[in-house]
N, C-alpha and C positions, 0 to 999 in steps of 0.2 A: 804574879806574873807567870804566864804559861811558858813552857819550855819551847825552844827553837825547833820547830818541825823540820825546817830545812837541814839543820845539823843532824837531827835524828835520821833523816833520809840518807844523808851522806854516810852516817855510821852503818846503816843497813847495807849500803853498797860495799862498804869495807868488809863487813863480817860475812856477807853472803847468806846462804840458806842452810847452814849446817844444822844438823838435827839437835845439837845440844844447846842451841840459842833460843832464849825466850825474852820477852819484853814485859815489863811491869811498871805501871805508873806508881811512883812513890817519891816522897820528899818534894812534891811539887814539880817533879820532872819525870823523866822516862829512863828507867834502869834497863840495861842489857845484861842478862844473866847467861853464864856459860856453865853448863853442868849444874845449874841451880844456884850458882854463886854470882853475886854482883861483881862485875868487872869494870863497867863504864856506866856513868849516869849523865844524861843531858840535864843540866840544872835549870830550874825555873828562872833563876836570876841571870842566866847566861853562863856559857862555858861548860866545862865537864868536871866530873869527879871521877878520878881514876884510881883503881886499887892495884897495889903492887907490894912487893916485899918491903918492909919498913926501911931496911938498909939501902935499898935502891932508891926509894922515894926521897930520903934525906939528901942524897947526892944530886937530885934534879931540881931542888928548890932554888929559885932565884929571887923570890919575893917580889917579882914584877909580874911575870906571866904565869909562874908556877909557885904555889904556896901550899903549906899544909892545910888540909881540909879541917875546918872548925865547925862543929855543930853544938848548939846550946852552950857555947863558951868552952867547949872541950875539944882539943886537937885529937883527931882520929888517926891513930897509928897506922901507917901503910896506905893512907888515902891522901891524894893530892887534888887541889882545885887548880884546873888549867883554864886560863882565860880564853875567851872566844878568839882573840887575836892570835893566840899561839896555835890555833888549829884552823886558821883561815885557809891555808893551802892544803891540798889533798895529801901530799907526802907527810906533812906534820900530823894531820889527823890520823892517817894510817899508823904512824909510829906510836902515837898515844893509845889508840884503840888496841893495837897489837900488844902493848905492855899490859893493859888491863885484862885482856882476854887470856893472855899467856898465864898470868898469875892465877886468875880464877880457874882456869882449866887444870892448873897444877894441884888444886885442892881435890880431895876425894869427892866424887859425885854425891849430891844429896839424894836421899831416897824420897820418892814421892810421898806426900802425906796421905794417910788413909782417908777415904771418904767418910764424911760424918753420917752417922745413922739417922734416918728420919723416923719420927714417931708417928 
């Protein structure tokens, strides 16, 4: 299932055109990177994956609209799966995107990978 293009566009509106933001298709969705670190992912199955400090993430889980993110049977520490319904309104979407962006930006910027040599 393809990711929700409308949700991706709403996130673009929230994050604006800051120089440290990039997008990358991954996990069947669209990841938004801040300083090279994933902070928010529009998931292919609907909803968002949000990165934050593990202790903050645990406090936000309600097991209805916000749950720990699980990939390949393993819970990802510091990642939450947020349902589409939980981000239906713009204020809620902004709050979730801000959480992911703030945490990703708190990490040291990644250095660009060197270009591969051609033979």
